[in-house]
TILO-502550 format. One record per atom (N, C-alpha, C): residue number from 1; residue in one letter; chain; atom name; x, y, z. Coordinates in nm, 3 decimals. Atoms other than C-alpha are relative to their C-alpha. Layout:
BEGIN
+-----+----+----+----+---------+---------+---------+
!   i ! aa ! ch ! at !    east !   north !      up !
+-----+----+----+----+---------+---------+---------+
! NUM !  a !  A ! CA !       X !       Y !       Z !
...
+-----+----+----+----+---------+---------+---------+
***
This chain:
BEGIN
+-----+----+----+----+---------+---------+---------+
!   i ! aa ! ch ! at !    east !   north !      up !
+-----+----+----+----+---------+---------+---------+
!   1 !  m !  A !  N !  -0.084 !   0.008 !   0.119 !
!   1 !  m !  A ! CA !  -0.617 !  -2.327 !   0.702 !
!   1 !  m !  A !  C !   0.109 !   0.107 !   0.009 !
!   2 !  e !  A !  N !  -0.117 !  -0.087 !  -0.014 !
!   2 !  e !  A ! CA !  -0.269 !  -2.170 !   0.700 !
!   2 !  e !  A !  C !  -0.007 !   0.121 !  -0.093 !
!   3 !  v !  A !  N !   0.003 !  -0.109 !   0.098 !
!   3 !  v !  A ! CA !  -0.319 !  -1.958 !   0.386 !
!   3 !  v !  A !  C !  -0.100 !   0.107 !   0.043 !
!   4 !  n !  A !  N !   0.100 !  -0.097 !  -0.045 !
!   4 !  n !  A ! CA !  -0.636 !  -1.796 !   0.521 !
!   4 !  n !  A !  C !   0.049 !   0.079 !   0.121 !
!   5 !  k !  A !  N !  -0.055 !  -0.067 !  -0.118 !
!   5 !  k !  A ! CA !  -0.460 !  -1.717 !   0.850 !
!   5 !  k !  A !  C !   0.104 !   0.104 !  -0.041 !
!   6 !  q !  A !  N !  -0.100 !  -0.095 !   0.049 !
!   6 !  q !  A ! CA !  -0.170 !  -1.554 !   0.665 !
!   6 !  q !  A !  C !  -0.067 !   0.118 !  -0.070 !
!   7 !  c !  A !  N !   0.076 !  -0.107 !   0.067 !
!   7 !  c !  A ! CA !  -0.419 !  -1.356 !   0.457 !
!   7 !  c !  A !  C !  -0.058 !   0.098 !   0.103 !
!   8 !  r !  A !  N !   0.053 !  -0.086 !  -0.107 !
!   8 !  r !  A ! CA !  -0.591 !  -1.226 !   0.771 !
!   8 !  r !  A !  C !   0.110 !   0.079 !   0.069 !
!   9 !  n !  A !  N !  -0.113 !  -0.070 !  -0.063 !
!   9 !  n !  A ! CA !  -0.254 !  -1.141 !   0.927 !
!   9 !  n !  A !  C !   0.047 !   0.116 !  -0.086 !
!  10 !  y !  A !  N !  -0.046 !  -0.106 !   0.090 !
!  10 !  y !  A ! CA !  -0.151 !  -0.940 !   0.621 !
!  10 !  y !  A !  C !  -0.097 !   0.118 !   0.001 !
!  11 !  i !  A !  N !   0.100 !  -0.108 !  -0.001 !
!  11 !  i !  A ! CA !  -0.477 !  -0.743 !   0.617 !
!  11 !  i !  A !  C !   0.007 !   0.075 !   0.132 !
!  12 !  t !  A !  N !  -0.010 !  -0.064 !  -0.132 !
!  12 !  t !  A ! CA !  -0.448 !  -0.676 !   0.992 !
!  12 !  t !  A !  C !   0.125 !   0.087 !   0.008 !
!  13 !  q !  A !  N !  -0.124 !  -0.078 !  -0.003 !
!  13 !  q !  A ! CA !  -0.087 !  -0.564 !   0.957 !
!  13 !  q !  A !  C !  -0.011 !   0.125 !  -0.088 !
!  14 !  t !  A !  N !   0.018 !  -0.116 !   0.089 !
!  14 !  t !  A ! CA !  -0.180 !  -0.335 !   0.666 !
!  14 !  t !  A !  C !  -0.084 !   0.107 !   0.068 !
!  15 !  i !  A !  N !   0.086 !  -0.097 !  -0.070 !
!  15 !  i !  A ! CA !  -0.456 !  -0.172 !   0.871 !
!  15 !  i !  A !  C !   0.079 !   0.069 !   0.110 !
!  16 !  f !  A !  N !  -0.081 !  -0.061 !  -0.106 !
!  16 !  f !  A ! CA !  -0.219 !  -0.117 !   1.165 !
!  16 !  f !  A !  C !   0.109 !   0.092 !  -0.059 !
!  17 !  l !  A !  N !  -0.100 !  -0.084 !   0.066 !
!  17 !  l !  A ! CA !   0.047 !   0.021 !   0.928 !
!  17 !  l !  A !  C !  -0.062 !   0.134 !  -0.041 !
!  18 !  v !  A !  N !   0.067 !  -0.123 !   0.042 !
!  18 !  v !  A ! CA !  -0.201 !   0.274 !   0.788 !
!  18 !  v !  A !  C !  -0.037 !   0.086 !   0.121 !
!  19 !  i !  A !  N !   0.032 !  -0.075 !  -0.122 !
!  19 !  i !  A ! CA !  -0.316 !   0.372 !   1.137 !
!  19 !  i !  A !  C !   0.127 !   0.068 !   0.054 !
!  20 !  f !  A !  N !  -0.127 !  -0.056 !  -0.047 !
!  20 !  f !  A ! CA !   0.048 !   0.423 !   1.241 !
!  20 !  f !  A !  C !   0.044 !   0.119 !  -0.086 !
!  21 !  l !  A !  N !  -0.038 !  -0.110 !   0.090 !
!  21 !  l !  A ! CA !   0.121 !   0.637 !   0.934 !
!  21 !  l !  A !  C !  -0.092 !   0.121 !   0.017 !
!  22 !  n !  A !  N !   0.093 !  -0.111 !  -0.024 !
!  22 !  n !  A ! CA !  -0.192 !   0.844 !   0.998 !
!  22 !  n !  A !  C !   0.032 !   0.072 !   0.130 !
!  23 !  i !  A !  N !  -0.040 !  -0.064 !  -0.126 !
!  23 !  i !  A ! CA !  -0.081 !   0.905 !   1.356 !
!  23 !  i !  A !  C !   0.123 !   0.087 !  -0.022 !
!  24 !  l !  A !  N !  -0.119 !  -0.081 !   0.031 !
!  24 !  l !  A ! CA !   0.260 !   1.020 !   1.231 !
!  24 !  l !  A !  C !  -0.036 !   0.125 !  -0.079 !
!  25 !  g !  A !  N !   0.043 !  -0.115 !   0.080 !
!  25 !  g !  A ! CA !   0.090 !   1.245 !   0.977 !
!  25 !  g !  A !  C !  -0.071 !   0.104 !   0.085 !
!  26 !  n !  A !  N !   0.069 !  -0.095 !  -0.089 !
!  26 !  n !  A ! CA !  -0.133 !   1.399 !   1.243 !
!  26 !  n !  A !  C !   0.099 !   0.073 !   0.091 !
!  27 !  i !  A !  N !  -0.105 !  -0.064 !  -0.081 !
!  27 !  i !  A ! CA !   0.172 !   1.465 !   1.462 !
!  27 !  i !  A !  C !   0.071 !   0.106 !  -0.083 !
!  28 !  a !  A !  N !  -0.068 !  -0.096 !   0.088 !
!  28 !  a !  A ! CA !   0.345 !   1.634 !   1.167 !
!  28 !  a !  A !  C !  -0.089 !   0.121 !  -0.027 !
!  29 !  m !  A !  N !   0.091 !  -0.113 !   0.026 !
!  29 !  m !  A ! CA !   0.036 !   1.845 !   1.095 !
!  29 !  m !  A !  C !  -0.006 !   0.094 !   0.120 !
!  30 !  r !  A !  N !   0.007 !  -0.084 !  -0.120 !
!  30 !  r !  A ! CA !   0.018 !   1.967 !   1.456 !
!  30 !  r !  A !  C !   0.134 !   0.070 !   0.028 !
!  31 !  q !  A !  N !  -0.133 !  -0.053 !  -0.032 !
!  31 !  q !  A ! CA !   0.392 !   2.016 !   1.497 !
!  31 !  q !  A !  C !   0.040 !   0.115 !  -0.092 !
!  32 !  w !  A !  N !  -0.049 !  -0.097 !   0.097 !
!  32 !  w !  A ! CA !   0.459 !   2.210 !   1.177 !
!  32 !  w !  A !  C !  -0.111 !   0.078 !  -0.069 !
!  33 !  g !  A !  N !   0.111 !  -0.076 !   0.057 !
!  33 !  g !  A ! CA !   0.113 !   2.344 !   1.092 !
!  33 !  g !  A !  C !  -0.026 !  -0.032 !  -0.147 !
!  34 !  l !  A !  N !   0.020 !   0.041 !   0.139 !
!  34 !  l !  A ! CA !   0.089 !   2.148 !   0.767 !
!  34 !  l !  A !  C !  -0.145 !  -0.043 !  -0.023 !
!  35 !  e !  A !  N !   0.131 !   0.052 !   0.037 !
!  35 !  e !  A ! CA !  -0.231 !   2.062 !   0.584 !
!  35 !  e !  A !  C !   0.022 !  -0.122 !  -0.090 !
!  36 !  l !  A !  N !  -0.028 !   0.125 !   0.070 !
!  36 !  l !  A ! CA !  -0.194 !   1.697 !   0.484 !
!  36 !  l !  A !  C !  -0.121 !  -0.093 !  -0.006 !
!  37 !  t !  A !  N !   0.116 !   0.088 !  -0.015 !
!  37 !  t !  A ! CA !  -0.546 !   1.564 !   0.536 !
!  37 !  t !  A !  C !  -0.039 !  -0.067 !  -0.132 !
!  38 !  g !  A !  N !   0.040 !   0.058 !   0.128 !
!  38 !  g !  A ! CA !  -0.637 !   1.516 !   0.170 !
!  38 !  g !  A !  C !   0.101 !  -0.100 !  -0.052 !
!  39 !  a !  A !  N !  -0.105 !   0.089 !   0.048 !
!  39 !  a !  A ! CA !  -0.304 !   1.363 !   0.075 !
!  39 !  a !  A !  C !   0.006 !  -0.128 !   0.083 !
!  40 !  m !  A !  N !  -0.001 !   0.119 !  -0.086 !
!  40 !  m !  A ! CA !  -0.315 !   1.130 !   0.375 !
!  40 !  m !  A !  C !  -0.119 !  -0.090 !  -0.029 !
!  41 !  a !  A !  N !   0.120 !   0.081 !   0.028 !
!  41 !  a !  A ! CA !  -0.671 !   1.019 !   0.297 !
!  41 !  a !  A !  C !   0.014 !  -0.077 !  -0.131 !
!  42 !  v !  A !  N !  -0.018 !   0.067 !   0.129 !
!  42 !  v !  A ! CA !  -0.592 !   0.943 !  -0.067 !
!  42 !  v !  A !  C !   0.106 !  -0.110 !   0.010 !
!  43 !  s !  A !  N !  -0.107 !   0.099 !  -0.016 !
!  43 !  s !  A ! CA !  -0.269 !   0.763 !   0.026 !
!  43 !  s !  A !  C !  -0.047 !  -0.120 !   0.080 !
!  44 !  m !  A !  N !   0.053 !   0.107 !  -0.084 !
!  44 !  m !  A ! CA !  -0.447 !   0.562 !   0.294 !
!  44 !  m !  A !  C !  -0.091 !  -0.092 !  -0.081 !
!  45 !  v !  A !  N !   0.092 !   0.080 !   0.081 !
!  45 !  v !  A ! CA !  -0.720 !   0.448 !   0.056 !
!  45 !  v !  A !  C !   0.078 !  -0.080 !  -0.104 !
!  46 !  f !  A !  N !  -0.082 !   0.069 !   0.100 !
!  46 !  f !  A ! CA !  -0.461 !   0.361 !  -0.211 !
!  46 !  f !  A !  C !   0.067 !  -0.123 !   0.061 !
!  47 !  v !  A !  N !  -0.072 !   0.111 !  -0.064 !
!  47 !  v !  A ! CA !  -0.256 !   0.145 !   0.027 !
!  47 !  v !  A !  C !  -0.097 !  -0.111 !   0.041 !
!  48 !  l !  A !  N !   0.096 !   0.102 !  -0.043 !
!  48 !  l !  A ! CA !  -0.560 !  -0.031 !   0.170 !
!  48 !  l !  A !  C !  -0.057 !  -0.079 !  -0.119 !
!  49 !  v !  A !  N !   0.059 !   0.067 !   0.117 !
!  49 !  v !  A ! CA !  -0.715 !  -0.107 !  -0.170 !
!  49 !  v !  A !  C !   0.102 !  -0.091 !  -0.067 !
!  50 !  v !  A !  N !  -0.101 !   0.079 !   0.071 !
!  50 !  v !  A ! CA !  -0.393 !  -0.224 !  -0.335 !
!  50 !  v !  A !  C !   0.047 !  -0.118 !   0.085 !
!  51 !  d !  A !  N !  -0.050 !   0.109 !  -0.084 !
!  51 !  d !  A ! CA !  -0.268 !  -0.430 !  -0.040 !
!  51 !  d !  A !  C !  -0.105 !  -0.108 !   0.025 !
!  52 !  i !  A !  N !   0.105 !   0.100 !  -0.024 !
!  52 !  i !  A ! CA !  -0.601 !  -0.597 !   0.033 !
!  52 !  i !  A !  C !  -0.030 !  -0.076 !  -0.129 !
!  53 !  a !  A !  N !   0.019 !   0.069 !   0.127 !
!  53 !  a !  A ! CA !  -0.654 !  -0.673 !  -0.336 !
!  53 !  a !  A !  C !   0.115 !  -0.097 !  -0.027 !
!  54 !  a !  A !  N !  -0.118 !   0.086 !   0.024 !
!  54 !  a !  A ! CA !  -0.300 !  -0.813 !  -0.359 !
!  54 !  a !  A !  C !  -0.006 !  -0.127 !   0.085 !
!  55 !  i !  A !  N !   0.000 !   0.120 !  -0.084 !
!  55 !  i !  A ! CA !  -0.342 !  -1.048 !  -0.064 !
!  55 !  i !  A !  C !  -0.115 !  -0.093 !  -0.037 !
!  56 !  l !  A !  N !   0.110 !   0.088 !   0.041 !
!  56 !  l !  A ! CA !  -0.680 !  -1.174 !  -0.185 !
!  56 !  l !  A !  C !   0.035 !  -0.074 !  -0.129 !
!  57 !  v !  A !  N !  -0.045 !   0.067 !   0.122 !
!  57 !  v !  A ! CA !  -0.534 !  -1.247 !  -0.529 !
!  57 !  v !  A !  C !   0.108 !  -0.102 !   0.035 !
!  58 !  w !  A !  N !  -0.105 !   0.094 !  -0.043 !
!  58 !  w !  A ! CA !  -0.230 !  -1.407 !  -0.360 !
!  58 !  w !  A !  C !  -0.063 !  -0.128 !   0.055 !
!  59 !  r !  A !  N !   0.066 !   0.117 !  -0.058 !
!  59 !  r !  A ! CA !  -0.461 !  -1.637 !  -0.163 !
!  59 !  r !  A !  C !  -0.057 !  -0.089 !  -0.110 !
!  60 !  w !  A !  N !   0.056 !   0.077 !   0.110 !
!  60 !  w !  A ! CA !  -0.636 !  -1.743 !  -0.483 !
!  60 !  w !  A !  C !   0.110 !  -0.071 !  -0.079 !
!  61 !  v !  A !  N !  -0.111 !   0.059 !   0.076 !
!  61 !  v !  A ! CA !  -0.304 !  -1.802 !  -0.664 !
!  61 !  v !  A !  C !   0.060 !  -0.116 !   0.078 !
!  62 !  v !  A !  N !  -0.060 !   0.106 !  -0.081 !
!  62 !  v !  A ! CA !  -0.163 !  -2.008 !  -0.376 !
!  62 !  v !  A !  C !  -0.090 !  -0.124 !   0.001 !
!  63 !  k !  A !  N !   0.092 !   0.114 !  -0.008 !
!  63 !  k !  A ! CA !  -0.474 !  -2.225 !  -0.359 !
!  63 !  k !  A !  C !  -0.021 !  -0.068 !  -0.136 !
!  64 !  k !  A !  N !   0.039 !   0.057 !   0.129 !
!  64 !  k !  A ! CA !  -0.536 !  -2.273 !  -0.731 !
!  64 !  k !  A !  C !   0.116 !  -0.016 !  -0.100 !
!  65 !  h !  A !  N !  -0.106 !  -0.002 !   0.102 !
!  65 !  h !  A ! CA !  -0.218 !  -2.195 !  -0.929 !
!  65 !  h !  A !  C !   0.134 !   0.033 !   0.064 !
!  66 !  k !  A !  N !  -0.122 !  -0.026 !  -0.077 !
!  66 !  k !  A ! CA !   0.084 !  -2.220 !  -0.701 !
!  66 !  k !  A !  C !   0.122 !   0.023 !  -0.088 !
!  67 !  e !  A !  N !  -0.114 !  -0.016 !   0.090 !
!  67 !  e !  A ! CA !   0.326 !  -2.244 !  -0.994 !
!  67 !  e !  A !  C !   0.008 !   0.141 !  -0.059 !
!  68 !  m !  A !  N !   0.004 !  -0.136 !   0.055 !
!  68 !  m !  A ! CA !   0.226 !  -1.888 !  -1.094 !
!  68 !  m !  A !  C !   0.045 !   0.107 !   0.101 !
!  69 !  l !  A !  N !  -0.039 !  -0.098 !  -0.103 !
!  69 !  l !  A ! CA !   0.357 !  -1.722 !  -0.773 !
!  69 !  l !  A !  C !   0.106 !   0.099 !  -0.047 !
!  70 !  p !  A !  N !  -0.098 !  -0.100 !   0.046 !
!  70 !  p !  A ! CA !   0.667 !  -1.564 !  -0.936 !
!  70 !  p !  A !  C !  -0.064 !   0.107 !  -0.091 !
!  71 !  s !  A !  N !   0.069 !  -0.096 !   0.087 !
!  71 !  s !  A ! CA !   0.445 !  -1.403 !  -1.201 !
!  71 !  s !  A !  C !  -0.091 !   0.090 !   0.082 !
!  72 !  f !  A !  N !   0.085 !  -0.081 !  -0.087 !
!  72 !  f !  A ! CA !   0.209 !  -1.287 !  -0.928 !
!  72 !  f !  A !  C !   0.078 !   0.113 !   0.064 !
!  73 !  f !  A !  N !  -0.079 !  -0.103 !  -0.068 !
!  73 !  f !  A ! CA !   0.483 !  -1.102 !  -0.741 !
!  73 !  f !  A !  C !   0.043 !   0.110 !  -0.097 !
!  74 !  t !  A !  N !  -0.036 !  -0.099 !   0.101 !
!  74 !  t !  A ! CA !   0.599 !  -0.930 !  -1.059 !
!  74 !  t !  A !  C !  -0.121 !   0.084 !  -0.036 !
!  75 !  g !  A !  N !   0.123 !  -0.071 !   0.035 !
!  75 !  g !  A ! CA !   0.241 !  -0.840 !  -1.147 !
!  75 !  g !  A !  C !  -0.044 !   0.099 !   0.107 !
!  76 !  v !  A !  N !   0.040 !  -0.089 !  -0.109 !
!  76 !  v !  A ! CA !   0.168 !  -0.692 !  -0.806 !
!  76 !  v !  A !  C !   0.090 !   0.124 !   0.003 !
!  77 !  s !  A !  N !  -0.093 !  -0.113 !   0.001 !
!  77 !  s !  A ! CA !   0.480 !  -0.475 !  -0.823 !
!  77 !  s !  A !  C !  -0.034 !   0.098 !  -0.112 !
!  78 !  g !  A !  N !   0.035 !  -0.084 !   0.113 !
!  78 !  g !  A ! CA !   0.386 !  -0.347 !  -1.166 !
!  78 !  g !  A !  C !  -0.133 !   0.070 !   0.020 !
!  79 !  f !  A !  N !   0.131 !  -0.059 !  -0.025 !
!  79 !  f !  A ! CA !   0.024 !  -0.290 !  -1.069 !
!  79 !  f !  A !  C !   0.008 !   0.112 !   0.103 !
!  80 !  r !  A !  N !  -0.015 !  -0.102 !  -0.103 !
!  80 !  r !  A ! CA !   0.122 !  -0.098 !  -0.755 !
!  80 !  r !  A !  C !   0.067 !   0.124 !  -0.056 !
!  81 !  f !  A !  N !  -0.072 !  -0.113 !   0.058 !
!  81 !  f !  A ! CA !   0.367 !   0.120 !  -0.948 !
!  81 !  f !  A !  C !  -0.089 !   0.077 !  -0.097 !
!  82 !  f !  A !  N !   0.089 !  -0.066 !   0.096 !
!  82 !  f !  A ! CA !   0.120 !   0.191 !  -1.230 !
!  82 !  f !  A !  C !  -0.112 !   0.074 !   0.073 !
!  83 !  g !  A !  N !   0.104 !  -0.066 !  -0.079 !
!  83 !  g !  A ! CA !  -0.151 !   0.268 !  -0.975 !
!  83 !  g !  A !  C !   0.050 !   0.127 !   0.067 !
!  84 !  a !  A !  N !  -0.058 !  -0.120 !  -0.064 !
!  84 !  a !  A ! CA !   0.080 !   0.511 !  -0.795 !
!  84 !  a !  A !  C !   0.017 !   0.112 !  -0.102 !
!  85 !  l !  A !  N !  -0.014 !  -0.102 !   0.105 !
!  85 !  l !  A ! CA !   0.161 !   0.692 !  -1.120 !
!  85 !  l !  A !  C !  -0.135 !   0.058 !  -0.040 !
!  86 !  l !  A !  N !   0.134 !  -0.045 !   0.033 !
!  86 !  l !  A ! CA !  -0.207 !   0.709 !  -1.205 !
!  86 !  l !  A !  C !  -0.056 !   0.090 !   0.109 !
!  87 !  m !  A !  N !   0.049 !  -0.078 !  -0.113 !
!  87 !  m !  A ! CA !  -0.291 !   0.839 !  -0.858 !
!  87 !  m !  A !  C !   0.062 !   0.140 !   0.003 !
!  88 !  m !  A !  N !  -0.068 !  -0.130 !   0.001 !
!  88 !  m !  A ! CA !  -0.030 !   1.116 !  -0.879 !
!  88 !  m !  A !  C !  -0.048 !   0.085 !  -0.118 !
!  89 !  t !  A !  N !   0.049 !  -0.074 !   0.116 !
!  89 !  t !  A ! CA !  -0.152 !   1.214 !  -1.227 !
!  89 !  t !  A !  C !  -0.140 !   0.055 !   0.026 !
!  90 !  v !  A !  N !   0.136 !  -0.045 !  -0.031 !
!  90 !  v !  A ! CA !  -0.514 !   1.234 !  -1.114 !
!  90 !  v !  A !  C !   0.004 !   0.113 !   0.102 !
!  91 !  w !  A !  N !  -0.012 !  -0.107 !  -0.100 !
!  91 !  w !  A ! CA !  -0.413 !   1.441 !  -0.811 !
!  91 !  w !  A !  C !   0.046 !   0.130 !  -0.065 !
!  92 !  y !  A !  N !  -0.052 !  -0.118 !   0.070 !
!  92 !  y !  A ! CA !  -0.216 !   1.679 !  -1.032 !
!  92 !  y !  A !  C !  -0.108 !   0.066 !  -0.084 !
!  93 !  l !  A !  N !   0.105 !  -0.055 !   0.086 !
!  93 !  l !  A ! CA !  -0.505 !   1.720 !  -1.275 !
!  93 !  l !  A !  C !  -0.115 !   0.058 !   0.082 !
!  94 !  a !  A !  N !   0.113 !  -0.046 !  -0.082 !
!  94 !  a !  A ! CA !  -0.765 !   1.762 !  -0.998 !
!  94 !  a !  A !  C !   0.034 !   0.119 !   0.087 !
!  95 !  i !  A !  N !  -0.034 !  -0.102 !  -0.099 !
!  95 !  i !  A ! CA !  -0.581 !   1.984 !  -0.751 !
!  95 !  i !  A !  C !   0.090 !   0.108 !  -0.058 !
!  96 !  g !  A !  N !  -0.086 !  -0.099 !   0.062 !
!  96 !  g !  A ! CA !  -0.310 !   2.151 !  -0.951 !
!  96 !  g !  A !  C !   0.144 !  -0.007 !   0.047 !
!  97 !  r !  A !  N !  -0.144 !   0.001 !  -0.018 !
!  97 !  r !  A ! CA !   0.054 !   2.229 !  -0.945 !
!  97 !  r !  A !  C !   0.045 !   0.041 !   0.140 !
!  98 !  e !  A !  N !  -0.045 !  -0.057 !  -0.127 !
!  98 !  e !  A ! CA !   0.069 !   2.414 !  -0.613 !
!  98 !  e !  A !  C !   0.012 !  -0.102 !   0.113 !
!  99 !  s !  A !  N !  -0.005 !   0.094 !  -0.111 !
!  99 !  s !  A ! CA !   0.009 !   2.111 !  -0.394 !
!  99 !  s !  A !  C !   0.057 !  -0.138 !  -0.039 !
! 100 !  i !  A !  N !  -0.044 !   0.133 !   0.045 !
! 100 !  i !  A ! CA !   0.161 !   1.828 !  -0.597 !
! 100 !  i !  A !  C !   0.122 !  -0.049 !   0.078 !
! 101 !  m !  A !  N !  -0.119 !   0.044 !  -0.072 !
! 101 !  m !  A ! CA !   0.494 !   1.823 !  -0.413 !
! 101 !  m !  A !  C !  -0.033 !  -0.050 !   0.141 !
! 102 !  t !  A !  N !   0.044 !   0.046 !  -0.131 !
! 102 !  t !  A ! CA !   0.323 !   1.794 !  -0.075 !
! 102 !  t !  A !  C !  -0.065 !  -0.137 !  -0.012 !
! 103 !  f !  A !  N !   0.066 !   0.129 !   0.021 !
! 103 !  f !  A ! CA !   0.106 !   1.513 !  -0.209 !
! 103 !  f !  A !  C !   0.102 !  -0.110 !  -0.028 !
! 104 !  i !  A !  N !  -0.101 !   0.102 !   0.034 !
! 104 !  i !  A ! CA !   0.405 !   1.329 !  -0.358 !
! 104 !  i !  A !  C !   0.079 !  -0.040 !   0.123 !
! 105 !  a !  A !  N !  -0.077 !   0.031 !  -0.122 !
! 105 !  a !  A ! CA !   0.597 !   1.354 !  -0.029 !
! 105 !  a !  A !  C !  -0.081 !  -0.092 !   0.093 !
! 106 !  v !  A !  N !   0.085 !   0.081 !  -0.088 !
! 106 !  v !  A ! CA !   0.304 !   1.214 !   0.172 !
! 106 !  v !  A !  C !  -0.025 !  -0.137 !  -0.063 !
! 107 !  f !  A !  N !   0.030 !   0.125 !   0.070 !
! 107 !  f !  A ! CA !   0.215 !   0.952 !  -0.089 !
! 107 !  f !  A !  C !   0.122 !  -0.091 !  -0.002 !
! 108 !  f !  A !  N !  -0.124 !   0.077 !   0.003 !
! 108 !  f !  A ! CA !   0.579 !   0.842 !  -0.110 !
! 108 !  f !  A !  C !   0.021 !  -0.076 !   0.132 !
! 109 !  v !  A !  N !  -0.015 !   0.066 !  -0.131 !
! 109 !  v !  A ! CA !   0.586 !   0.764 !   0.264 !
! 109 !  v !  A !  C !  -0.092 !  -0.122 !   0.008 !
! 110 !  y !  A !  N !   0.094 !   0.111 !  -0.003 !
! 110 !  y !  A ! CA !   0.273 !   0.548 !   0.238 !
! 110 !  y !  A !  C !   0.041 !  -0.110 !  -0.099 !
! 111 !  y !  A !  N !  -0.038 !   0.095 !   0.104 !
! 111 !  y !  A ! CA !   0.392 !   0.383 !  -0.084 !
! 111 !  y !  A !  C !   0.120 !  -0.084 !   0.044 !
! 112 !  i !  A !  N !  -0.121 !   0.072 !  -0.043 !
! 112 !  i !  A ! CA !   0.738 !   0.292 !   0.051 !
! 112 !  i !  A !  C !  -0.031 !  -0.089 !   0.119 !
! 113 !  a !  A !  N !   0.037 !   0.084 !  -0.114 !
! 113 !  a !  A ! CA !   0.592 !   0.166 !   0.378 !
! 113 !  a !  A !  C !  -0.077 !  -0.123 !  -0.047 !
! 114 !  s !  A !  N !   0.076 !   0.113 !   0.055 !
! 114 !  s !  A ! CA !   0.352 !  -0.053 !   0.180 !
! 114 !  s !  A !  C !   0.091 !  -0.099 !  -0.072 !
! 115 !  v !  A !  N !  -0.094 !   0.088 !   0.072 !
! 115 !  v !  A ! CA !   0.632 !  -0.190 !  -0.041 !
! 115 !  v !  A !  C !   0.088 !  -0.077 !   0.098 !
! 116 !  i !  A !  N !  -0.083 !   0.066 !  -0.100 !
! 116 !  i !  A ! CA !   0.851 !  -0.265 !   0.261 !
! 116 !  i !  A !  C !  -0.080 !  -0.109 !   0.072 !
! 117 !  h !  A !  N !   0.085 !   0.099 !  -0.067 !
! 117 !  h !  A ! CA !   0.563 !  -0.439 !   0.440 !
! 117 !  h !  A !  C !  -0.025 !  -0.119 !  -0.091 !
! 118 !  h !  A !  N !   0.025 !   0.106 !   0.098 !
! 118 !  h !  A ! CA !   0.481 !  -0.638 !   0.126 !
! 118 !  h !  A !  C !   0.124 !  -0.090 !  -0.014 !
! 119 !  s !  A !  N !  -0.123 !   0.077 !   0.021 !
! 119 !  s !  A ! CA !   0.844 !  -0.744 !   0.078 !
! 119 !  s !  A !  C !   0.034 !  -0.086 !   0.120 !
! 120 !  i !  A !  N !  -0.032 !   0.076 !  -0.122 !
! 120 !  i !  A ! CA !   0.902 !  -0.849 !   0.439 !
! 120 !  i !  A !  C !  -0.100 !  -0.114 !   0.020 !
! 121 !  f !  A !  N !   0.103 !   0.103 !  -0.022 !
! 121 !  f !  A ! CA !   0.572 !  -1.034 !   0.466 !
! 121 !  f !  A !  C !   0.016 !  -0.116 !  -0.098 !
! 122 !  f !  A !  N !  -0.005 !   0.108 !   0.098 !
! 122 !  f !  A ! CA !   0.605 !  -1.227 !   0.142 !
! 122 !  f !  A !  C !   0.134 !  -0.072 !  -0.003 !
! 123 !  s !  A !  N !  -0.126 !   0.075 !  -0.009 !
! 123 !  s !  A ! CA !   0.971 !  -1.310 !   0.194 !
! 123 !  s !  A !  C !  -0.010 !  -0.106 !   0.109 !
! 124 !  k !  A !  N !   0.020 !   0.099 !  -0.107 !
! 124 !  k !  A ! CA !   0.870 !  -1.486 !   0.517 !
! 124 !  k !  A !  C !  -0.100 !  -0.106 !  -0.041 !
! 125 !  v !  A !  N !   0.109 !   0.092 !   0.036 !
! 125 !  v !  A ! CA !   0.553 !  -1.642 !   0.378 !
! 125 !  v !  A !  C !   0.041 !  -0.092 !  -0.115 !
! 126 !  s !  A !  N !  -0.038 !   0.081 !   0.118 !
! 126 !  s !  A ! CA !   0.708 !  -1.765 !   0.050 !
! 126 !  s !  A !  C !   0.079 !  -0.124 !   0.038 !
! 127 !  n !  A !  N !  -0.078 !   0.115 !  -0.043 !
! 127 !  n !  A ! CA !   0.939 !  -1.995 !   0.237 !
! 127 !  n !  A !  C !  -0.087 !  -0.109 !   0.062 !
! 128 !  r !  A !  N !   0.088 !   0.096 !  -0.065 !
! 128 !  r !  A ! CA !   0.645 !  -2.163 !   0.411 !
! 128 !  r !  A !  C !  -0.104 !  -0.060 !  -0.094 !
! 129 !  v !  A !  N !   0.108 !   0.046 !   0.090 !
! 129 !  v !  A ! CA !   0.405 !  -2.201 !   0.118 !
! 129 !  v !  A !  C !   0.048 !  -0.109 !  -0.091 !
+-----+----+----+----+---------+---------+---------+
***
């Protein structure tokens, strides 16, 4: 089934994207002596959870309620943004002011990479569905 194959491709691409970003983060940590492990771990989990949830919901919408796809894309964008704001707030409350800028910088890289991947993937897939 085409939809299931696209779903698997999206999940695989998301995993490779996160691995690539983690490699870049590790290079940055070694090169400049930064401590980014916590921020990278939280960002990685956020991207994996949101992207995998989004593609599984997308698969359900495509199979059962295809006419609702425009609402789905709007909903995913809003959910991702709200989740990012919530994640940054929780980090600030848990860790404190001294490390929030580092976290935001790392989280922003993961967030933007996820949004770009989402946009490119669904612009290609939407034309075929």
